[in-house]
N, C-alpha and C positions, 0 to 999 in steps of 0.2 A: 177567494184567496189564492186558489190554485192558478187561476188565469193571471192574477197579478204577479205571482212568483215566476211563472213561465215567461211572461213578458219581460220581467226584470232580468232573468238569465239571458234571454235572447238579446236584449238591449246591451247588456254588459259584454257579451261575446262580440257583437258587432263593433262596439266602441274600442275594445281592447285590441282588435285587429289593426286599428288605425294608428295606434300609439307608436311613437318613434324614439322618445326620450324618457329618461327616468323621472324628471319632474312631472310630465304628463301622466306617467304611470301612477305616481304617488297620489296625484290629485284624483284620478279615476278610482283608485283603491279606496280613498277616503269617502268618495261619493256613494260607494256601494257597501263597504263593510266597516267604515269608520263609525265613531260614536253617533254621528248624525246621518249615517248612510241609509240608503233605501232598504237594504236587507235588515239592518238593525231596526228600522221603523216597523217592518213587517213583524219582526220578532216581538216588538213591544205590544203589537195588537193582540197577541196571544191571550193577554189577560182579560180581554173583553169577550172572548169566544165562549159559547156554551161548553160545558164540561165534556160532553160526548164528542165534540169536534176537535178538542185540543190534541189528542193523540194523532189524529189524521193530519192536521195542519202542522203539528210538530215534526212529523216524519217528512212532510213535503219541504219544510224549511231546512231541515238537516240535509236533505238530498241536494237542494239548491245551493246551500252553503258549501257542501263538499265539491260540487261541480264548479262553483264560482272560484273556490280556492285553487282548484286545478288550473282553471283558465288564468288566474292571476300569476301562478307559479310559471306557467308556460310563457306568458307574456314577459315576465321579468327575465327569464332565461334568454329569450330572444333579444331583448334590449341589451343585456349584458354581453351577449355574443357579438352584437353589432358594435358595442363600444370597444370590445377587444379587437375586433377586425379593424376599426378605425385607428386604433393605436398601432397595430401591426403594419398598417399601410396596405398598398395593393398586393394582390396575390403574386407569389413568386413562380416564375416559369422554371421548373427544375431542369429543363433541357438547355437553358442558356449557360454559357461559360461562367465560372465563379468569378466574382469581382475581386476575390482575395488571391493574389498572385504568389503568395508564399507557399513553397513546397514543404512537405513534412520533413522532419529532421530527427535524427537519433539524439536521445538525451546525452549530455556530456558524460555522465557516469557510464552509460552503455558504450559510448565511444572509447572511454578509457579502459573499461573491462575488455573490450574486443582487442584493443591495442596490446594490453598486457598478455592476453591469451595468445595472440598471434606471435608475440615475441617468444613465448615459451614453446609454441609449436615448432618454431625453427630449431629448438634444442631437443626435439623429440618427445615433448610432453603432449598428452591428450587431455581433453576435457572430461571431468567426472562431476556428477551432480548427486544430491541427496535431499531428503525431506527437511523442511524447516521445523516441523514438530519432531522432537527427538526425545529419547530417554536419557536419564542421567548416566546410564552405563556407556552409551556411545559418546556423550559429551564430556564425561569426567572419568569414570572408573577405568574404561579401556585406555584412557590417555594418562594413566598413572597419577591422577589427581587425588590427593588424600581427602578423606571425608571432612576434615576441618579446614580445608583450603578456602580462603576468602571468596574465590570465584564461585563457590557453591552456595554462598549465602543468598537468601531471598532478597537482600538489598542490592545484589548485583545481577542475579539471573531471574528471568521471568518464568515462574513455575505455573503449571496448570493445576486445577483443583485436585486434591488427593484421589477422588473417585475416577479420574480420567484413566481410560484404558485404550491402548493402541497396540494390538497384538503384533504388528509387523516390526515394532521397535523394542519389544520386551526381551530382556536378556537375564533378568533375575526376578525373584519372587515378589519382593516389595519394591516395585519400580516407580520412580517419580518421572514426570514428563515435563519438558521445558520447551520454550522457543529457543532454538539453538543460539548460544552466545558466540559461536565461531563455526567455521566450516571444517574444522579438524575432524568432526564426526564423519565427513565424507571420506577422509583418509582411512578411518577404521573400517567403514563399510567396504571400501575398495579392497583393502587387504583381506577381509573375510571372504570376499567374492572371487578374488583372483589370486593366482599364485605368482610369486616374483619370477622375472623382473617386472617392476611396476614403475611407471613414470607418468604422473598425472598432475594437473592443476585443477583446483575446485573453486570456481567463483560462485558467490551466492550472497543472499541477504541474511543478516544476523540481527539479533535483538539483545539489548541489555538495559538495565535500569539506570541509564545515564540521564543526568539533567541536561536538557538541550541548551547549548550555547554555541559560540562561534566555532568550536572545534569538536563538539560532542553531539551525538544524536542517539536516541533510543533505538532507531532503526537505521542500520548502516550496511555496507557491503564489504566483504572480504574476498581475497583470492589466496588460497593456500596451495602449496606444492609438496609433492612427495616423490622421492626417487628411491626405490629399493632394488638393490642389485648386489653382486658380490664385490667386496673391497671398495665400497663407497667411502670416501674420506672427506675431511675438512677441505682439502684441496679441491675436490669436486664441487663442494658447496660454494666455495669462494669463486670458482671459475664460472659456475652457472649464474650466480647472482651478479658478478661483474659484467657478464655478457648482457644480462637483462638491463642493468643500470645504464650501460653505455648505449644500448639500443634506444632506451626511453629518454635519457637526459643528455645524450651526446658523448662523443668520443673522449672529451676532456674531463668527464665526470670522474671523481675519485671516490673510493670506497674504503671503509675500515670496519672491522669486526671488533666489538667490545664484549667481553665476557658478561654473561647474564645468567638467569635461571628460568627454565620452564620445566614443569613436571614430566613432559613427554619427550624432551631431548636432553642428551648428555654427550658432549658438552653443548652448552647453549650460548647464543650470541645475540646482540642487537647489531643490526647493520646501519651504519651512517653513510651518508653521501655528501659530497661537496662539489658543486658545479658553478660555472661562471654565468649561467644563463637563466637564473631563477629570480630575477628582479631584485627586490629588497632582501631576499634570502640568499643571494648569490655569495659564493665563496665562504659559506658558513657550514659547519658540520650539522647535518640534520638527520635525526633518526627516522627510518622509513619502514623497518620491518624487524620481526624476530625470526630467528632461524637456529639450526643446530643439527646434530646427528640424532637419529631416532633412538630413544632409550631402549635397551634390550628388553625391559619389562613390558613395553608396549608391544614388541614383537611376540612375546610369550602370550599376551592377552588375545592375540589374533592367530595363534598357532603357527607362527613363522619362527623357524629355528635361528636365534641370533648368532649361533656359532657359524652358520653358513651364509647368512645374509646381513648386510648392513644397509643403512639408508640415511638420507638427509630430508629435512622438512623445513619449510619456511612459510610465512604468512604475512600479508600486508593489507592495509585498508585501501580500497579502491578510491574512496573519497580523498584520502591523504595524497595519493599519487596524482589524482586529478587537480587538487588544489595547488600542488607544486608545479605541475606542467603549465597550468593556465594562470598562475598568480592570483588565485582566489583566496580571500582571507576569512570567509565565513561559510561554514558547511551548510548553513540554512538556505543559502541561495539555490542549492541543488533541489530542494523540496518545495520551493515557493511557487512553482509553475508560472513564473514571470516571463512572458514571451520576450521582453526586452533583454533579459539575461540569456534565455535559451537560444535565441536567434543569432547570438554571437558565435555559436558553435556550428552553424549551418555549413 
């Protein structure tokens, strides 16, 4: 029996080395370990052996079975690798020039963000950044947002589990943590870290519990501005934003401020624009941002004396500006990674 098993294993090894295709492999596997296979026949002979030989022969059969299984696995892996190579085609020479002649390009949202930032740099603003994980103090309390304000509801803001702790953002004992719903928190961090005068814009990614549609996304981008100095007035606010609008939308663009309400500014406004070069939205008043003068309560929260310093603040959606500039009617295009769309901005 030992000679028979050894010969069977050697025969199987020799045959498996010659196999090139899966049907040949399956046929060979059946001849050796199938219901009518050679190894199966040897195992059936165990019943006719003397009792004292059964443990010895059983051990030999198990050894051959294990070795044969390993040979079958190796053969199948070799055949599968060959099939994959055949599907992939001939090897690629990495030293050859790429057949794709398209150069890389910046995403249209990145282009719009940089355009907005460059416009405000001309007006003396610098870039400021902050973390996307924030505490409710930085996002709401410091911005004079009441506890019962709808923006603090879990239906609008993405909260972390109650056990979450992030020491660098903690400002009160029982602190909740959120994915920031706006970049206004960067304004608070900047006023805590620097003394006035301050002139910053803060671009960044924000998160809200919005239902995704043509004009809303749960993940979007904002850029907010802050100017703190002595004797900053609504006239300064209008002048800064007029300069921005005419730089982005052309010298013929018109602007207007409509009274509104935000907890962190007083007075507060919505800014509308009207321009002749916006396609089907041309010559129509369109809301593009919120703005106002910084509320004195916000200054007190960051230890700035509102009797000595005043300030203006504004914020806009980068997607909103990009859609107006390029005539895009669906915000979802920005996130679809469709090269046909993205290459239009090369």
